[in-house]
C-alpha positions as CSV (number, residue, x, y, z in Angstrom):
1,M,-16.9,14.7,15.3
2,K,-19.2,13.1,12.7
3,R,-19.3,10.0,14.8
4,L,-20.9,11.8,17.7
5,I,-23.7,13.4,15.7
6,V,-25.7,10.3,15.1
7,P,-25.6,9.0,18.8
8,L,-26.5,12.5,20.1
9,F,-29.3,12.8,17.5
10,L,-30.6,9.4,18.7
11,A,-30.4,10.5,22.3
12,I,-32.5,13.5,21.5
13,I,-35.0,11.3,19.8
14,V,-35.2,9.1,22.9
15,L,-35.7,12.2,25.1
16,V,-38.4,13.7,22.9
17,S,-40.1,10.3,22.6
18,G,-40.1,10.0,26.4
19,C,-41.6,13.4,26.8
20,I,-44.3,12.7,24.2
21,G,-45.1,9.4,25.9
22,S,-45.3,11.0,29.3
23,S,-48.0,13.4,28.0
24,T,-50.4,10.4,27.7
25,T,-50.1,9.4,31.4
26,P,-52.6,12.0,32.8
27,T,-55.4,10.1,30.9
28,T,-54.8,7.2,33.4
29,T,-57.5,7.2,36.1
30,T,-55.3,7.3,39.3
31,T,-55.0,9.6,42.3
32,P,-52.6,12.5,42.0
33,Q,-50.2,10.8,44.4
34,T,-50.1,7.7,42.3
35,Q,-49.8,9.7,39.1
36,S,-46.9,11.6,40.5
37,T,-45.1,8.5,41.6
38,H,-45.7,6.9,38.1
39,T,-44.2,9.9,36.4
40,I,-41.0,9.8,38.5
41,T,-40.6,6.2,37.7
42,K,-40.9,6.8,34.0
43,T,-38.3,9.6,34.2
44,K,-35.8,7.3,35.9
45,E,-36.2,4.7,33.2
46,M,-35.8,7.3,30.5
47,T,-32.6,8.7,32.1
48,R,-31.1,5.2,32.4
49,T,-31.9,4.5,28.7
50,I,-30.1,7.7,27.5
51,T,-27.1,7.0,29.7
52,E,-26.7,3.5,28.4
53,T,-27.0,4.7,24.7
54,V,-24.3,7.4,25.2
55,T,-21.9,5.0,26.9
56,I,-22.1,2.5,24.1
57,T,-21.5,5.1,21.3
58,M,-18.7,6.9,23.1
59,T,-16.5,3.8,23.5
60,P,-13.2,4.2,21.6
61,T,-13.2,2.4,18.2
62,H,-10.2,0.0,18.6
63,Y,-7.4,1.6,20.6
64,P,-5.2,0.5,22.2
65,L,-4.4,-1.7,19.2
66,T,-1.8,-4.5,19.1
67,I,-0.5,-5.7,15.7
68,V,2.2,-8.1,14.5
69,D,4.7,-6.6,12.1
70,S,6.8,-8.2,9.4
71,L,9.4,-9.3,12.0
72,G,6.8,-11.0,14.1
73,R,7.0,-8.4,16.8
74,R,3.8,-7.4,18.7
75,V,3.5,-3.7,18.6
76,T,0.9,-1.8,20.7
77,I,-0.5,1.5,19.4
78,E,-2.1,3.2,22.5
79,K,-4.1,5.8,20.6
80,E,-4.8,7.0,17.0
81,P,-1.4,8.2,15.6
82,Q,-1.2,11.9,14.8
83,R,2.5,12.4,14.1
84,I,4.0,9.6,11.9
85,V,7.5,9.4,10.6
86,S,7.7,7.3,7.4
87,L,11.1,5.8,6.7
88,A,10.3,4.6,3.1
89,P,8.6,6.2,0.0
90,S,6.4,3.1,-0.3
91,I,5.0,3.7,3.2
92,T,4.4,7.3,2.5
93,E,2.5,6.5,-0.7
94,T,0.4,3.9,1.1
95,L,-0.6,6.4,3.8
96,Y,-1.5,8.9,1.1
97,F,-3.8,6.5,-0.7
98,I,-5.6,5.6,2.4
99,G,-6.1,9.2,3.4
100,A,-3.6,9.5,6.2
101,L,-0.9,11.7,4.6
102,D,-2.0,14.6,6.9
103,K,-0.6,12.6,9.9
104,V,2.9,12.3,8.3
105,V,5.5,14.8,9.7
106,G,8.7,13.2,8.5
107,V,9.7,11.6,5.2
108,T,12.9,10.6,3.4
109,K,14.7,12.7,0.8
110,F,13.7,10.1,-1.9
111,D,10.0,10.5,-1.3
112,D,8.4,11.9,-4.5
113,F,4.8,10.8,-4.6
114,P,2.4,12.4,-4.4
115,P,4.0,15.4,-6.1
116,G,5.1,17.9,-3.5
117,V,5.0,15.4,-0.7
118,K,8.1,16.9,1.0
119,K,6.6,20.3,1.2
120,G,5.8,21.1,4.9
121,R,7.4,17.9,6.1
122,T,10.8,17.3,7.7
123,I,13.4,15.3,5.7
124,I,14.7,12.7,8.1
125,G,17.6,11.4,5.9
126,D,17.8,9.0,3.0
127,F,16.1,5.6,2.6
128,S,18.7,3.4,4.3
129,N,20.3,5.9,6.7
130,P,17.7,7.9,8.7
131,N,18.8,10.6,11.1
132,I,17.8,9.5,14.5
133,E,18.3,12.9,16.1
134,V,16.0,14.6,13.5
135,I,13.4,11.9,14.0
136,A,13.4,12.4,17.8
137,S,13.1,16.1,17.4
138,L,9.7,15.6,15.6
139,K,8.3,13.9,18.6
140,P,6.5,11.2,16.6
141,D,3.9,8.9,18.1
142,L,4.6,6.3,15.5
143,I,7.5,5.3,13.2
144,I,7.0,3.0,10.2
145,G,10.0,1.4,8.5
146,T,11.1,-1.6,6.5
147,S,13.6,-4.4,6.9
148,L,16.4,-2.0,6.0
149,H,15.8,-0.2,9.3
150,I,16.2,-3.2,11.6
151,K,19.7,-2.1,12.6
152,Y,18.2,1.1,13.9
153,L,15.3,-0.6,15.8
154,D,16.7,-0.2,19.3
155,K,17.3,3.5,19.0
156,L,14.0,4.2,17.1
157,Q,12.0,2.3,19.8
158,E,13.3,4.7,22.4
159,I,11.5,7.5,20.5
160,A,8.1,5.9,19.6
161,P,6.5,2.6,18.7
162,V,8.0,1.2,15.5
163,V,6.3,-1.0,13.0
164,I,8.3,-2.8,10.3
165,V,6.5,-3.3,7.0
166,D,8.2,-5.8,4.6
167,P,5.7,-7.4,2.2
168,K,7.2,-10.0,-0.2
169,N,4.4,-10.3,-2.8
170,I,1.2,-8.6,-3.9
171,D,-1.0,-10.5,-1.5
172,E,1.2,-9.3,1.4
173,I,0.9,-5.7,0.0
174,Y,-2.9,-6.1,0.3
175,D,-2.6,-7.3,3.9
176,W,-0.3,-4.5,4.9
177,I,-2.5,-1.8,3.4
178,I,-5.4,-3.1,5.5
179,K,-3.2,-3.4,8.5
180,L,-1.9,0.2,8.1
181,G,-5.5,1.3,7.7
182,K,-6.3,-0.2,11.1
183,I,-3.3,1.4,12.7
184,V,-4.1,4.9,11.5
185,N,-7.9,4.5,11.8
186,R,-8.5,4.5,8.1
187,E,-9.6,0.9,7.6
188,E,-12.6,1.6,5.3
189,E,-10.4,3.7,3.0
190,A,-7.7,1.0,3.0
191,K,-10.3,-1.6,2.0
192,G,-11.4,0.6,-0.8
193,V,-7.8,0.9,-2.1
194,V,-7.3,-2.9,-1.9
195,N,-10.5,-3.6,-3.7
196,Y,-9.5,-1.2,-6.5
197,M,-6.1,-3.0,-6.8
198,K,-7.6,-6.4,-6.8
199,A,-10.0,-5.4,-9.6
200,I,-7.1,-4.4,-11.8
201,V,-5.1,-7.6,-11.1
202,E,-8.2,-9.8,-11.7
203,D,-8.8,-8.0,-15.0
204,I,-5.3,-8.6,-16.2
205,K,-5.3,-12.2,-15.1
206,A,-8.6,-12.8,-16.9
207,K,-7.3,-11.4,-20.1
208,T,-4.0,-13.3,-20.1
209,E,-5.0,-16.6,-18.6
210,N,-5.5,-18.3,-22.0
211,A,-2.6,-16.5,-23.7
212,T,0.6,-18.4,-24.3
213,K,3.3,-17.7,-21.7
214,V,5.9,-15.3,-23.1
215,K,9.6,-15.7,-22.1
216,V,10.8,-12.5,-20.5
217,F,14.2,-11.1,-19.5
218,Y,14.1,-8.1,-17.2
219,L,17.2,-6.0,-17.1
220,V,17.4,-4.1,-13.8
221,S,20.8,-2.6,-14.3
222,Y,23.9,-3.0,-16.4
223,Y,26.8,-2.6,-13.9
224,E,29.7,-5.1,-14.3
225,G,27.2,-7.5,-15.9
226,Y,23.5,-7.9,-16.4
227,W,21.6,-7.5,-13.2
228,T,18.2,-9.2,-13.2
229,A,15.4,-10.2,-10.8
230,G,14.8,-13.7,-9.8
231,N,12.4,-15.7,-7.6
232,G,11.3,-13.8,-4.5
233,T,11.3,-10.4,-6.1
234,F,8.3,-8.2,-7.0
235,I,9.4,-8.1,-10.6
236,D,9.4,-11.9,-10.9
237,S,5.9,-12.2,-9.4
238,L,4.6,-9.3,-11.5
239,I,5.9,-10.9,-14.7
240,S,4.0,-14.1,-13.9
241,L,0.8,-12.2,-13.1
242,A,1.1,-10.3,-16.4
243,G,1.2,-13.6,-18.3
244,G,4.9,-13.9,-18.8
245,E,7.6,-16.4,-17.7
246,N,10.7,-14.9,-16.2
247,I,13.6,-16.7,-17.8
248,F,15.6,-16.4,-14.6
249,H,12.8,-17.5,-12.2
250,D,15.2,-20.3,-11.1
251,I,17.6,-17.9,-9.4
252,Q,17.0,-16.3,-6.0
253,G,16.7,-12.6,-5.5
254,W,18.9,-10.2,-7.5
255,K,21.8,-11.6,-9.4
256,V,24.3,-10.8,-12.2
257,V,23.9,-13.1,-15.2
258,S,26.1,-13.5,-18.3
259,V,25.1,-12.5,-21.8
260,E,25.7,-16.1,-22.8
261,E,23.1,-17.3,-20.3
262,I,20.6,-14.7,-21.6
263,V,21.1,-15.7,-25.2
264,A,20.9,-19.4,-24.4
265,R,17.5,-18.9,-22.7
266,D,16.4,-16.8,-25.7
267,P,13.8,-14.3,-24.3
268,E,10.9,-13.3,-26.5
269,V,10.6,-10.0,-24.7
270,I,13.3,-7.9,-23.0
271,I,12.2,-5.2,-20.6
272,L,14.6,-2.5,-19.3
273,S,14.2,-0.6,-16.1
274,Q,13.9,3.2,-16.4
275,H,17.6,3.8,-15.6
276,P,19.5,0.6,-16.4
277,G,22.8,2.3,-17.3
278,V,22.5,1.1,-20.9
279,T,20.3,2.0,-23.9
280,P,18.5,-0.4,-26.2
281,K,20.8,0.9,-29.0
282,D,23.8,-0.1,-26.9
283,L,22.4,-3.6,-26.6
284,C,22.2,-3.9,-30.4
285,N,25.9,-4.2,-30.4
286,T,26.0,-7.2,-28.0
287,P,25.1,-10.9,-28.5
288,L,21.6,-10.0,-27.3
289,A,20.9,-9.0,-30.8
290,K,20.7,-12.7,-31.6
291,T,17.7,-13.2,-29.3
292,T,14.1,-13.6,-30.5
293,A,13.2,-10.4,-28.6
294,F,15.6,-8.3,-30.7
295,K,14.8,-10.0,-33.9
296,N,11.1,-9.1,-33.4
297,G,11.7,-5.7,-32.0
298,R,10.2,-6.6,-28.6
299,I,12.5,-4.4,-26.4
300,Y,10.7,-2.2,-23.9
301,M,11.6,0.3,-21.2
302,I,9.5,0.7,-18.1
303,S,8.2,4.3,-17.6
304,D,8.9,4.6,-13.9
305,D,11.0,2.2,-11.8
306,N,9.0,3.2,-8.7
307,I,5.8,1.5,-9.9
308,I,7.7,-1.7,-10.2
309,S,9.9,-1.6,-7.1
310,R,7.8,0.1,-4.4
311,P,5.5,-2.3,-2.5
312,G,2.5,0.0,-2.4
313,P,-0.8,0.7,-4.2
314,R,0.9,1.9,-7.4
315,I,2.4,-1.6,-8.0
316,V,-0.7,-2.4,-10.0
317,L,0.3,0.3,-12.5
318,G,3.6,-1.5,-12.9
319,L,1.7,-4.7,-13.5
320,E,-0.5,-3.1,-16.1
321,E,2.6,-1.8,-18.0
322,L,4.3,-5.2,-17.9
323,A,1.1,-6.8,-19.2
324,Y,0.9,-4.4,-22.1
325,F,4.5,-5.2,-23.0
326,I,4.2,-9.0,-22.7
327,H,0.7,-9.3,-24.3
328,P,0.1,-6.2,-26.5
329,E,-2.3,-8.3,-28.6
330,V,-4.6,-8.8,-25.6
331,F,-4.7,-5.2,-24.6
332,N,-4.6,-3.6,-28.2
333,Y,-1.4,-2.0,-27.1
334,A,0.7,-0.5,-29.9
335,Y,4.1,0.4,-28.4
336,Q,6.9,1.3,-30.8
337,S,10.1,-0.1,-29.2
338,K,13.2,2.0,-29.3
339,A,15.1,-1.1,-30.4
340,I,13.1,-1.8,-33.5
341,A,15.2,0.4,-35.8
342,C,18.6,-1.0,-34.7
343,A,17.3,-4.5,-34.6
344,S,16.4,-4.3,-38.3
345,S,19.5,-2.5,-39.4
Protein backbone atom coordinates (compact mmCIF):
# COMPACT_ATOMS: atom_id res chain seq x y z
CA MET A 1 0.00 0.00 0.00
CA LYS A 2 2.86 2.34 0.80
CA ARG A 3 4.17 1.90 -2.72
CA LEU A 4 0.97 3.36 -4.18
CA ILE A 5 0.97 6.51 -2.05
CA VAL A 6 3.88 8.26 -3.76
CA PRO A 7 2.68 7.64 -7.38
CA LEU A 8 -0.86 8.78 -6.54
CA PHE A 9 0.52 11.80 -4.74
CA LEU A 10 2.60 12.62 -7.83
CA ALA A 11 -0.45 12.19 -10.05
CA ILE A 12 -2.37 14.65 -7.89
CA ILE A 13 0.51 17.12 -8.18
CA VAL A 14 0.43 16.76 -11.98
CA LEU A 15 -3.32 17.29 -12.01
CA VAL A 16 -3.16 20.35 -9.80
CA SER A 17 -0.24 21.75 -11.78
CA GLY A 18 -2.22 21.31 -14.98
CA CYS A 19 -5.20 23.14 -13.53
CA ILE A 20 -3.01 25.94 -12.25
CA GLY A 21 -1.33 26.20 -15.63
CA SER A 22 -4.67 26.30 -17.47
CA SER A 23 -5.74 29.35 -15.46
CA THR A 24 -3.11 31.41 -17.31
CA THR A 25 -4.50 30.59 -20.80
CA PRO A 26 -7.33 33.21 -20.72
CA THR A 27 -4.63 35.94 -20.75
CA THR A 28 -3.78 34.88 -24.33
CA THR A 29 -5.36 37.22 -26.88
CA THR A 30 -7.37 34.74 -29.00
CA THR A 31 -10.97 34.39 -30.07
CA PRO A 32 -13.27 32.38 -27.76
CA GLN A 33 -13.37 29.55 -30.29
CA THR A 34 -9.60 29.34 -30.46
CA GLN A 35 -9.33 29.59 -26.70
CA SER A 36 -11.78 26.72 -26.27
CA THR A 37 -9.90 24.56 -28.71
CA HIS A 38 -6.61 25.36 -26.98
CA THR A 39 -8.06 24.36 -23.59
CA ILE A 40 -9.27 20.99 -24.88
CA THR A 41 -5.87 20.26 -26.33
CA LYS A 42 -4.19 20.96 -22.98
CA THR A 43 -6.67 18.70 -21.19
CA LYS A 44 -5.89 15.81 -23.51
CA GLU A 45 -2.16 16.22 -22.98
CA MET A 46 -2.63 16.36 -19.21
CA THR A 47 -4.76 13.19 -19.21
CA ARG A 48 -2.18 11.31 -21.25
CA THR A 49 0.60 12.34 -18.85
CA ILE A 50 -1.31 11.06 -15.81
CA THR A 51 -2.14 7.76 -17.50
CA GLU A 52 1.48 7.12 -18.42
CA THR A 53 2.66 7.91 -14.87
CA VAL A 54 0.19 5.52 -13.24
CA THR A 55 0.98 2.75 -15.72
CA ILE A 56 4.68 2.91 -14.88
CA THR A 57 4.27 2.87 -11.11
CA MET A 58 1.61 0.14 -11.09
CA THR A 59 3.86 -2.35 -12.89
CA PRO A 60 4.59 -5.41 -10.62
CA THR A 61 8.04 -5.29 -8.99
CA HIS A 62 9.67 -8.50 -10.24
CA TYR A 63 7.16 -11.34 -10.59
CA PRO A 64 7.06 -13.81 -12.18
CA LEU A 65 10.59 -14.53 -10.95
CA THR A 66 12.82 -17.39 -12.10
CA ILE A 67 15.73 -18.42 -9.89
CA VAL A 68 18.33 -21.20 -10.02
CA ASP A 69 18.45 -23.28 -6.84
CA SER A 70 21.33 -25.28 -5.34
CA LEU A 71 20.56 -28.23 -7.62
CA GLY A 72 20.83 -26.05 -10.71
CA ARG A 73 17.06 -26.23 -11.26
CA ARG A 74 15.26 -23.22 -12.72
CA VAL A 75 12.26 -22.52 -10.48
CA THR A 76 9.65 -19.94 -11.43
CA ILE A 77 7.76 -18.04 -8.71
CA GLU A 78 4.62 -16.63 -10.34
CA LYS A 79 3.72 -14.15 -7.59
CA GLU A 80 4.87 -13.02 -4.17
CA PRO A 81 4.64 -16.07 -1.85
CA GLN A 82 2.18 -15.78 1.02
CA ARG A 83 2.06 -19.38 2.33
CA ILE A 84 5.55 -20.88 2.72
CA VAL A 85 6.47 -24.27 4.13
CA SER A 86 10.01 -24.36 5.53
CA LEU A 87 11.62 -27.79 5.67
CA ALA A 88 14.66 -26.74 7.72
CA PRO A 89 15.30 -24.61 10.83
CA SER A 90 18.04 -22.66 9.00
CA ILE A 91 15.54 -21.60 6.35
CA THR A 92 12.99 -20.53 8.96
CA GLU A 93 15.65 -18.48 10.74
CA THR A 94 16.67 -16.79 7.51
CA LEU A 95 13.08 -15.87 6.67
CA TYR A 96 12.72 -14.47 10.18
CA PHE A 97 15.79 -12.25 9.87
CA ILE A 98 14.68 -10.82 6.51
CA GLY A 99 11.21 -10.03 7.83
CA ALA A 100 9.22 -12.77 6.11
CA LEU A 101 8.33 -15.06 9.02
CA ASP A 102 4.68 -13.97 8.74
CA LYS A 103 4.54 -15.83 5.42
CA VAL A 104 5.59 -19.17 6.97
CA VAL A 105 2.70 -21.58 7.67
CA GLY A 106 4.63 -24.83 8.22
CA VAL A 107 7.86 -25.67 10.07
CA THR A 108 9.66 -28.77 11.37
CA LYS A 109 9.48 -30.02 14.95
CA PHE A 110 13.14 -29.02 15.36
CA ASP A 111 12.53 -25.34 14.66
CA ASP A 112 13.35 -23.38 17.81
CA PHE A 113 14.39 -19.91 16.68
CA PRO A 114 13.09 -17.32 17.10
CA PRO A 115 11.63 -18.48 20.45
CA GLY A 116 8.00 -19.54 20.05
CA VAL A 117 8.36 -19.97 16.29
CA LYS A 118 6.15 -23.08 16.27
CA LYS A 119 3.23 -21.26 17.87
CA GLY A 120 0.45 -20.74 15.35
CA ARG A 121 2.25 -22.80 12.69
CA THR A 122 1.72 -26.39 11.61
CA ILE A 123 4.45 -28.96 12.35
CA ILE A 124 5.14 -30.78 9.09
CA GLY A 125 7.38 -33.53 10.57
CA ASP A 126 11.03 -33.72 11.42
CA PHE A 127 13.98 -32.31 9.52
CA SER A 128 14.74 -35.27 7.27
CA ASN A 129 11.28 -36.87 7.07
CA PRO A 130 8.55 -34.32 6.26
CA ASN A 131 4.91 -35.38 6.13
CA ILE A 132 3.80 -34.87 2.53
CA GLU A 133 0.08 -35.08 3.35
CA VAL A 134 0.34 -32.43 6.06
CA ILE A 135 2.28 -30.15 3.73
CA ALA A 136 -0.35 -30.54 1.01
CA SER A 137 -3.14 -29.72 3.47
CA LEU A 138 -1.54 -26.31 4.13
CA LYS A 139 -1.96 -25.34 0.45
CA PRO A 140 1.44 -23.63 0.28
CA ASP A 141 2.46 -21.47 -2.67
CA LEU A 142 6.16 -22.16 -2.00
CA ILE A 143 8.19 -24.94 -0.34
CA ILE A 144 11.83 -24.36 0.63
CA GLY A 145 14.01 -27.34 1.49
CA THR A 146 17.61 -28.57 1.55
CA SER A 147 19.59 -31.32 -0.12
CA LEU A 148 18.15 -33.73 2.45
CA HIS A 149 14.77 -33.35 0.75
CA ILE A 150 15.80 -34.28 -2.78
CA LYS A 151 14.23 -37.72 -2.42
CA TYR A 152 10.85 -36.05 -1.80
CA LEU A 153 11.19 -33.58 -4.67
CA ASP A 154 8.77 -35.21 -7.11
CA LYS A 155 5.94 -35.36 -4.56
CA LEU A 156 6.61 -31.87 -3.22
CA GLN A 157 6.60 -30.36 -6.73
CA GLU A 158 3.04 -31.63 -7.18
CA ILE A 159 2.02 -29.36 -4.29
CA ALA A 160 3.90 -26.12 -4.99
CA PRO A 161 7.14 -24.75 -6.45
CA VAL A 162 10.12 -26.15 -4.54
CA VAL A 163 13.42 -24.34 -3.99
CA ILE A 164 16.40 -26.33 -2.68
CA VAL A 165 18.82 -24.26 -0.59
CA ASP A 166 22.19 -25.88 0.17
CA PRO A 167 25.02 -23.36 0.78
CA LYS A 168 28.48 -24.85 1.39
CA ASN A 169 30.30 -21.85 2.87
CA ILE A 170 29.65 -18.42 4.30
CA ASP A 171 29.80 -16.69 0.90
CA GLU A 172 27.09 -19.00 -0.38
CA ILE A 173 25.06 -18.23 2.75
CA TYR A 174 25.26 -14.54 1.81
CA ASP A 175 24.11 -15.34 -1.73
CA TRP A 176 21.17 -17.40 -0.55
CA ILE A 177 19.98 -14.79 1.93
CA ILE A 178 19.84 -12.27 -0.93
CA LYS A 179 18.18 -14.80 -3.23
CA LEU A 180 15.53 -15.67 -0.64
CA GLY A 181 14.99 -11.95 -0.15
CA LYS A 182 14.20 -11.62 -3.85
CA ILE A 183 11.88 -14.62 -3.78
CA VAL A 184 9.75 -13.28 -0.89
CA ASN A 185 10.00 -9.60 -1.89
CA ARG A 186 12.26 -8.65 1.01
CA GLU A 187 15.43 -7.90 -0.93
CA GLU A 188 16.38 -4.69 0.88
CA GLU A 189 15.94 -6.37 4.26
CA ALA A 190 18.08 -9.29 3.05
CA LYS A 191 20.84 -6.92 1.94
CA GLY A 192 20.80 -5.33 5.39
CA VAL A 193 21.23 -8.73 7.06
CA VAL A 194 24.13 -9.65 4.78
CA ASN A 195 25.85 -6.32 5.36
CA TYR A 196 25.57 -6.85 9.12
CA MET A 197 27.04 -10.35 8.82
CA LYS A 198 29.88 -9.16 6.62
CA ALA A 199 30.76 -6.43 9.11
CA ILE A 200 31.18 -9.02 11.88
CA VAL A 201 33.26 -11.32 9.67
CA GLU A 202 35.52 -8.51 8.46
CA ASP A 203 36.06 -7.31 12.03
CA ILE A 204 37.15 -10.79 13.14
CA LYS A 205 39.41 -11.23 10.11
CA ALA A 206 41.03 -7.84 10.71
CA LYS A 207 41.75 -8.64 14.36
CA THR A 208 43.17 -12.11 13.72
CA GLU A 209 45.02 -11.68 10.41
CA ASN A 210 48.35 -10.95 12.09
CA ALA A 211 47.91 -13.48 14.88
CA THR A 212 49.70 -16.84 14.76
CA LYS A 213 47.51 -19.66 13.45
CA VAL A 214 46.39 -21.87 16.33
CA LYS A 215 46.01 -25.63 15.84
CA VAL A 216 42.41 -26.62 16.65
CA PHE A 217 40.63 -29.93 17.14
CA TYR A 218 36.83 -29.75 17.03
CA LEU A 219 35.00 -32.68 18.64
CA VAL A 220 31.57 -32.97 17.10
CA SER A 221 30.58 -36.15 18.90
CA TYR A 222 32.02 -39.07 20.80
CA TYR A 223 30.23 -42.14 19.46
CA GLU A 224 32.34 -45.21 18.75
CA GLY A 225 35.24 -42.86 18.23
CA TYR A 226 36.01 -39.17 17.92
CA TRP A 227 33.84 -37.55 15.24
CA THR A 228 35.29 -34.39 13.79
CA ALA A 229 34.71 -31.93 10.94
CA GLY A 230 37.00 -31.83 7.95
CA ASN A 231 37.29 -29.92 4.71
CA GLY A 232 33.98 -28.95 3.13
CA THR A 233 32.16 -28.40 6.44
CA PHE A 234 31.02 -25.11 7.94
CA ILE A 235 33.04 -25.82 11.08
CA ASP A 236 36.26 -26.17 9.09
CA SER A 237 35.71 -22.89 7.24
CA LEU A 238 34.72 -21.05 10.43
CA ILE A 239 37.85 -22.25 12.25
CA SER A 240 39.93 -20.79 9.41
CA LEU A 241 38.02 -17.48 9.43
CA ALA A 242 38.51 -17.28 13.21
CA GLY A 243 42.29 -17.47 12.84
CA GLY A 244 42.70 -21.16 13.54
CA GLU A 245 44.00 -24.19 11.70
CA ASN A 246 41.84 -27.28 11.74
CA ILE A 247 44.21 -30.16 12.42
CA PHE A 248 41.95 -32.42 10.30
CA HIS A 249 41.50 -30.04 7.37
CA ASP A 250 43.03 -32.76 5.19
CA ILE A 251 40.05 -35.10 5.63
CA GLN A 252 36.80 -34.62 3.72
CA GLY A 253 33.49 -34.00 5.48
CA TRP A 254 32.66 -35.75 8.76
CA LYS A 255 34.88 -38.57 9.91
CA VAL A 256 35.85 -40.67 12.93
CA VAL A 257 39.48 -40.19 13.93
CA SER A 258 41.51 -42.10 16.49
CA VAL A 259 42.84 -40.71 19.74
CA GLU A 260 46.33 -41.56 18.52
CA GLU A 261 45.86 -39.35 15.44
CA ILE A 262 44.66 -36.46 17.60
CA VAL A 263 47.59 -36.73 20.00
CA ALA A 264 50.06 -36.97 17.11
CA ARG A 265 48.73 -33.72 15.62
CA ASP A 266 48.85 -32.10 19.07
CA PRO A 267 46.07 -29.45 19.04
CA GLU A 268 46.65 -26.24 20.97
CA VAL A 269 42.91 -25.74 21.41
CA ILE A 270 40.16 -28.36 21.70
CA ILE A 271 36.55 -27.27 21.16
CA LEU A 272 33.62 -29.52 22.03
CA SER A 273 30.14 -29.25 20.57
CA GLN A 274 27.30 -28.50 22.99
CA HIS A 275 26.25 -32.16 23.27
CA PRO A 276 29.25 -34.29 22.31
CA GLY A 277 28.34 -37.29 24.46
CA VAL A 278 31.44 -36.79 26.62
CA THR A 279 32.58 -34.17 29.15
CA PRO A 280 35.93 -32.40 29.40
CA LYS A 281 36.49 -34.29 32.66
CA ASP A 282 35.99 -37.60 30.84
CA LEU A 283 38.64 -36.60 28.34
CA CYS A 284 41.11 -35.98 31.16
CA ASN A 285 41.30 -39.75 31.58
CA THR A 286 42.26 -40.34 27.95
CA PRO A 287 45.53 -39.85 26.05
CA LEU A 288 44.20 -36.42 25.03
CA ALA A 289 45.49 -35.18 28.39
CA LYS A 290 48.94 -35.30 26.77
CA THR A 291 48.07 -32.62 24.23
CA THR A 292 49.16 -29.00 24.47
CA ALA A 293 45.50 -28.00 24.69
CA PHE A 294 44.99 -29.95 27.92
CA LYS A 295 48.31 -28.94 29.39
CA ASN A 296 47.40 -25.27 28.95
CA GLY A 297 43.74 -25.65 29.91
CA ARG A 298 42.53 -24.65 26.43
CA ILE A 299 39.40 -26.83 26.33
CA TYR A 300 36.16 -25.08 25.36
CA MET A 301 32.55 -26.03 24.81
CA ILE A 302 30.38 -24.24 22.26
CA SER A 303 27.30 -22.61 23.79
CA ASP A 304 24.84 -23.65 21.07
CA ASP A 305 25.42 -26.20 18.31
CA ASN A 306 22.87 -24.47 16.10
CA ILE A 307 24.96 -21.32 15.65
CA ILE A 308 27.72 -23.50 14.21
CA SER A 309 25.74 -26.00 12.17
CA ARG A 310 22.81 -24.04 10.71
CA PRO A 311 23.70 -22.17 7.50
CA GLY A 312 21.87 -18.94 8.25
CA PRO A 313 22.44 -15.45 9.67
CA ARG A 314 23.34 -16.71 13.16
CA ILE A 315 26.42 -18.47 11.78
CA VAL A 316 28.39 -15.28 12.47
CA LEU A 317 27.62 -15.70 16.19
CA GLY A 318 29.25 -19.11 16.01
CA LEU A 319 32.22 -17.55 14.25
CA GLU A 320 32.56 -14.96 17.02
CA GLU A 321 32.54 -17.64 19.69
CA LEU A 322 35.19 -19.68 17.90
CA ALA A 323 37.35 -16.58 17.50
CA TYR A 324 37.11 -15.87 21.23
CA PHE A 325 38.21 -19.43 22.01
CA ILE A 326 41.06 -19.49 19.49
CA HIS A 327 42.40 -15.97 20.05
CA PRO A 328 41.22 -14.78 23.49
CA GLU A 329 44.18 -12.40 23.69
CA VAL A 330 42.91 -10.47 20.66
CA PHE A 331 39.38 -10.09 21.99
CA ASN A 332 40.25 -9.69 25.69
CA TYR A 333 38.21 -12.82 26.33
CA ALA A 334 38.62 -14.48 29.74
CA TYR A 335 36.89 -17.85 29.53
CA GLN A 336 37.59 -20.34 32.33
CA SER A 337 37.66 -23.75 30.72
CA LYS A 338 35.95 -26.60 32.50
CA ALA A 339 39.02 -28.72 31.82
CA ILE A 340 41.53 -26.51 33.61
CA ALA A 341 41.07 -28.14 37.00
CA CYS A 342 41.41 -31.71 35.79
CA ALA A 343 44.28 -30.81 33.48
CA SER A 344 46.29 -29.53 36.40
CA SER A 345 45.40 -32.31 38.83
